[in-house]
C-alpha positions in Angstrom: 32.9 19.9 -28.1 31.6 17.7 -30.9 28.1 18.1 -32.3 27.3 14.6 -31.0 28.3 15.7 -27.4 26.2 18.9 -27.8 23.2 16.9 -28.7 23.7 14.4 -25.9 24.0 17.3 -23.5 20.4 18.4 -24.4 19.0 15.0 -23.3 17.3 14.5 -20.0 19.6 13.7 -17.1 19.0 10.3 -15.7 19.2 10.4 -11.8 19.0 7.7 -9.2 17.9 9.3 -5.9 19.1 8.0 -2.5 17.1 9.6 0.2 18.6 10.0 3.7 17.6 11.6 7.0 16.3 15.1 6.9 15.4 15.0 3.2 12.7 17.6 2.3 9.2 16.1 2.4 8.6 17.6 -1.1 11.9 16.4 -2.6 10.2 13.9 -5.0 7.8 16.7 -6.1 10.7 19.2 -6.6 12.5 16.7 -8.9 9.4 15.9 -10.8 8.9 19.6 -11.6 12.6 20.3 -12.4 13.1 20.6 -16.2 15.5 18.3 -17.9 15.7 15.7 -15.1 14.5 12.1 -15.1 14.4 10.0 -12.0 15.1 6.3 -12.9 14.2 3.1 -11.0 17.7 1.5 -11.0 21.2 2.8 -10.6 22.2 0.9 -13.7 20.2 3.4 -15.8 21.6 6.5 -14.1 24.4 8.9 -14.9 24.2 10.8 -11.5 23.7 9.5 -8.0 21.7 12.2 -6.2 21.8 12.0 -2.4 19.0 13.9 -0.8 19.4 14.2 3.0 22.1 12.6 5.2 22.7 8.9 5.0 23.7 7.7 8.5 27.1 6.2 9.0 25.7 2.7 9.5 24.2 2.8 6.0 27.2 4.3 4.2 28.5 1.0 2.9 25.2 0.5 1.2 25.4 4.0 -0.3 28.9 3.2 -1.6 27.7 -0.1 -3.1 24.9 1.8 -4.8 27.3 4.4 -6.2 29.5 1.7 -7.7 26.5 0.2 -9.6 26.2 3.3 -11.8 27.8 2.8 -15.2 30.6 5.0 -16.4 30.7 7.9 -16.9 29.1 8.8 -13.6 29.0 11.5 -11.0 27.3 12.2 -7.7 25.6 15.2 -6.2 24.4 16.2 -2.7 21.4 18.2 -1.5 20.4 18.9 2.1 23.2 16.4 3.0 26.0 16.4 5.5 27.6 13.4 3.8 31.0 13.8 2.1 31.4 12.0 -1.2 34.7 12.8 -3.1 34.1 14.8 -6.2 30.4 15.2 -5.5 28.6 18.5 -6.5 26.9 20.1 -3.5 23.6 21.9 -4.3 22.4 24.6 -1.9 19.4 26.2 -3.6 16.3 24.5 -5.1 16.4 26.8 -8.1 19.9 25.6 -9.0 19.1 21.8 -9.1 18.2 21.5 -12.7 20.9 23.9 -14.0 23.7 22.3 -12.0 22.8 18.7 -12.6 22.5 19.3 -16.4 25.9 21.0 -16.4 27.5 18.1 -14.5 25.9 15.6 -17.0 27.1 17.7 -20.0 30.7 17.8 -18.6 30.6 14.1 -18.1 29.6 13.5 -21.7 32.3 15.8 -23.2 35.0 14.5 -20.9 35.8 17.7 -19.0 34.6 16.0 -15.8 36.2 12.6 -15.0 34.0 9.7 -14.2 34.0 8.8 -10.5 36.0 5.7 -9.5 34.6 2.9 -7.4 34.4 3.3 -3.6 34.6 -0.4 -2.9 37.2 -2.9 -4.1 36.2 -5.2 -6.9 35.9 -8.4 -4.8 33.1 -10.9 -4.2 31.0 -10.4 -1.0 32.2 -13.8 0.1 35.5 -15.3 -0.9 35.0 -18.6 -2.7 37.9 -19.3 -5.0 39.9 -22.4 -4.0 37.5 -23.2 -1.1 35.8 -26.6 -0.8 36.5 -29.9 -2.5 35.9 -28.5 -6.0 37.4 -25.1 -5.4 34.1 -23.2 -6.1 33.2 -22.4 -2.5 30.7 -25.3 -2.0 30.8 -27.7 0.9 28.9 -31.0 0.9 25.6 -31.2 -0.9 24.3 -27.7 -0.3 26.6 -25.9 2.1 29.2 -23.2 1.7 28.9 -20.3 -0.7 29.2 -21.6 -4.3 30.6 -18.9 -6.5 30.1 -16.4 -3.6 26.4 -17.0 -3.0 24.8 -19.4 -0.5 22.4 -21.9 -2.0 18.7 -21.5 -1.3 17.5 -24.1 1.2 14.2 -25.9 0.9 11.4 -25.1 3.4 7.7 -25.8 3.5 5.6 -23.3 1.6 3.1 -21.5 3.9 0.2 -22.0 1.4 0.4 -25.7 0.6 3.3 -27.2 2.5 5.3 -28.1 -0.6 9.1 -28.0 0.0 10.4 -25.1 -2.2 13.7 -23.2 -2.3 13.7 -20.3 0.3 15.9 -17.3 -0.3 16.9 -14.9 2.5 18.3 -11.5 1.7 18.3 -7.8 2.9 16.2 -5.4 0.8 16.7 -1.6 1.2 17.5 1.1 2.2 17.4 2.8 -1.2 14.9 0.6 -3.1 12.4 3.1 -4.8 9.4 0.9 -3.9 10.4 0.9 -0.2 10.2 3.9 2.2 13.6 5.5 2.4 15.9 4.0 5.1 13.8 0.8 5.6 15.9 -2.4 5.4 14.0 -5.6 5.6 15.4 -9.1 6.0 13.0 -11.2 4.0 12.8 -14.9 3.3 11.1 -15.5 0.0 9.8 -18.6 -1.8 9.2 -17.4 -5.3 7.6 -14.0 -4.6 5.8 -15.0 -1.4 7.1 -13.7 1.9 7.8 -16.5 4.4 9.5 -14.5 7.2 10.3 -10.8 7.8 12.7 -8.9 10.2 13.5 -5.2 10.4 17.2 -4.5 10.0 16.7 -0.7 9.9 13.6 1.4 10.3 12.5 4.0 7.8 13.8 7.5 8.2 11.5 10.1 9.8 9.8 12.2 7.2 6.5 14.0 6.4 6.4 12.7 2.9 3.1 11.3 1.7 3.6 8.3 -0.6 0.3 8.2 -2.4 2.2 8.7 -5.7 4.2 5.6 -4.9 1.0 3.6 -4.6 0.0 4.8 -8.1 3.4 3.8 -9.5 3.0 0.3 -7.9 -0.5 0.0 -9.5 1.0 0.6 -13.0 0.0 4.3 -13.3 3.4 6.1 -13.5 2.0 9.1 -15.6 -0.7 9.7 -13.0 1.8 9.3 -10.2 4.0 12.0 -11.9 0.9 14.2 -12.3 0.2 13.9 -8.6 3.8 14.9 -7.8 3.5 17.9 -10.0 0.2 19.0 -8.6 0.3 22.1 -6.4 -1.5 20.3 -3.6 -3.0 16.9 -2.8 -6.5 18.4 -3.0 -6.1 19.2 -6.7 -9.6 18.4 -8.1 -8.4 17.3 -11.5 -5.9 14.9 -10.1 -8.5 13.4 -7.7 -11.0 13.0 -10.5 -8.4 11.2 -12.7 -7.4 8.9 -9.9 -11.1 7.9 -9.4 -11.6 7.4 -13.1 -8.4 5.2 -13.4 -10.0 2.5 -11.3 -6.8 2.1 -9.3 -8.7 1.6 -6.1 -10.5 -1.5 -7.6 -7.1 -3.0 -8.4 -6.3 -3.2 -4.7 -7.5 -6.5 -3.1 -10.2 -5.8 -0.6 -9.1 -6.3 3.0 -5.4 -6.2 2.1 -3.2 -5.0 5.0 -6.2 -4.7 7.4 -5.3 -3.3 10.8 -7.2 -3.3 14.1 -9.1 -0.1 13.3 -10.7 -1.8 10.3 -8.7 0.2 7.7 -7.1 -1.6 4.8 -4.9 -0.5 1.8 -7.9 0.7 -0.1 -9.0 3.1 2.6 -5.5 4.3 3.2 -5.0 4.7 -0.5 -8.0 7.0 -0.6 -6.5 9.1 2.3 -3.0 9.3 0.8 -4.3 10.3 -2.7 -6.7 12.9 -1.3 -9.8 11.1 -2.8 -11.5 10.9 0.6 -11.5 12.6 4.0 -10.1 11.0 7.1 -12.9 8.9 8.7 -10.9 6.7 11.0 -8.1 6.9 13.5 -5.3 4.6 12.5 -4.6 2.0 15.2 -1.3 0.2 14.9 -0.5 -0.8 18.5 0.5 -4.4 18.9 0.7 -5.0 15.2 4.0 -5.7 13.4 5.2 -6.3 9.9 5.2 -10.1 10.6 1.4 -9.8 11.1 0.9 -7.8 7.9 3.4 -9.2 5.4 3.9 -12.9 6.0 2.1 -14.9 3.3 1.7 -12.0 0.9 3.2 -11.8 -2.5 5.9 -9.2 -3.2 3.6 -6.7 -5.0 0.9 -7.0 -2.3 3.6 -6.4 0.4 4.8 -3.2 -1.3 1.3 -1.8 -1.4 0.9 -2.5 2.3 4.2 -0.9 3.3 3.5 2.3 1.3 -0.1 2.7 2.5 1.0 3.8 6.0 2.1 7.3 7.0 5.7 7.5 8.2 4.9 7.6 12.0 2.6 4.6 11.8 5.1 2.5 9.8 7.9 3.3 12.2 5.7 2.1 15.1 4.8 -1.0 13.2 8.5 -1.7 12.6 9.2 -1.3 16.3 6.4 -3.8 17.0 7.9 -6.4 14.7 9.3 -9.4 16.5 12.6 -10.9 15.3 12.2 -14.5 14.0 14.3 -17.3 15.3 17.5 -17.6 13.2 16.7 -21.1 12.2 13.3 -20.0 10.7 15.0 -17.7 8.3 15.4 -20.1 5.4 16.8 -22.9 7.6 19.4 -20.7 9.2 21.0 -19.7 5.8 23.5 -16.9 6.2 22.1 -13.9 4.3 24.9 -11.5 5.3 26.7 -11.8 1.9 23.7 -10.7 -0.2 24.3 -7.2 -1.3 22.4 -7.0 -4.6 19.1 -5.7 -3.2 20.3 -2.8 -1.1 19.5 -0.2 -3.8 
């Protein structure tokens, strides 16, 4: 082992975490407290894909696509998971997480552990070569799939009626800013949501996502401190959250439900800065009622402000839009770049 490899082996291990069904509710907290590990926001910055819980069979293609986005050298590991990934390290005990993952990372860097190959073939999601009058997949003015991607179609903007390009794609189930398992089919104009459909509901969990709201509000250090706190009622963390002014950064009335609660009041509840003073009422309200017309960042705040049971109920209440309203009927099935 060279001195350079030894030094590299002392660095933090960059992990991308894919949560599945049955993941421990405190998994994010456990990883935040584990020495020598660093959870990253994108698979492109990770050396190890860490699967926590069991990813259902219907979502395995997305997990494989996620795996193939990690740069070489790469490895994968499983915790509380019934999935089978060739060559993956299986972790049984919480105490062993940091030790085992750091050992895997070190072995990758020195070459004693081979980098994992791709699960999927290196092929475009939609074949385009040699198709159409110019051989680039296009048909007519705006049809087909030029270079493997459908063109965005114009549609009237909800705010002012201007005809702008609308883009429809699936987002989830492993995006860090979305609850685990949730897959949304969104039509976007710029960063404004025009239509929403639920392709897969979030997994059942008892995880509280107050720390995610802090991350979304630009306070990652405070989010990590909340994860490392022994309990949500930690007085120091609550005082820091109040002093941060995070609550004031949330637009008043955003994500209001029938009970009168909005993201601000649910933020207070999830971060432990107030006691429950309302009974959340989500009957007859769907994501289409809450998200359409919001900008992306606002929508992420709304989604993460609900407890898991309430969000699953809201997803069940969400009506499916007519196919021709999703960006003029544009086929979004070939979009695979937003699944992680």
